[in-house]
SELUM-902588 format. One record per residue (C-alpha): residue in three letters; x, y, z. Coordinates in steps of 0.02 Angstrom, whole numbers, plus 50000, padded with zeros to 5 digits. Each point is the difference from the previous one (the first is absolute). Last residue first. Example, Ala and Ser with C-alpha at 12.3 -4.5 7.8 and 13.67 -1.06 7.14 Angstrom:
REM SELUM-902588
SER506844994750357;ALA499314982850033;
END
This chain:
REM SELUM-902588
LYS512064971050195;SER499975017849933;ARG498125001850023;ARG500094995950185;VAL501395012750029;ASN499025013549908;ASN498444996250103;LEU501025001150160;HIS500715016849947;ILE498295007049957;ARG499324994550169;LYS501495007450092;MET499815016549909;VAL498165001550044;ILE500364996150182;THR501475012250006;VAL499015014049919;PHE498584997950126;ALA501204999350147;GLN500895015849945;PRO498345008949969;ASN499374996150177;SER498144997549987;ASN498465004950101;ASP499625017849943;GLN500754998549826;ASN498974984949953;TYR500854992949846;GLN498874989749888;ASP499685014849882;GLN501885001049969;LYS499974983149914;ASP500575004949824;MET501265012750065;MET500664987450125;ARG500174986949864;ILE501035011849892;PHE501135004650146;THR500214981850048;ASP500494994949823;GLN501265014349993;VAL500724995950171;LEU500124981649950;ASP500915004449840;ARG501235010650099;ALA500264985850123;LYS500284987549859;GLU501385011149930;MET500765003050172;ASP500024981850056;GLN499714993650178;THR498174997649949;PHE498965002350158;ARG501125011350104;MET500485009449841;ALA498155003649968;GLN499815007150176;ARG501505011349974;LEU499345005549830;MET498295004350072;PHE500725009750147;GLY501175010449891;ASN499415017250059;GLU499275003749829;TYR499014984049986;LEU499245001250173;LYS499605018449968;LEU499194995649833;ILE498944986950086;GLU499395012750129;ASN499625012849865;VAL499004987349899;MET498994995550153;
END
């Protein structure tokens, strides 16, 4: 899984997704970092046979973003 996440980071997928959610480059970079850390912590929950890595990253990122928005209000 680590290799798949690294590929998504290196090809810019994670930053593009983060920009869709935040509309701010600094916040997007923070979101990518938070997502990357969370993905490393939760890699045992990822089922490589049945999961799309892009979808898994996007779901985790969206949850982190929503939690950040809730905390800021």
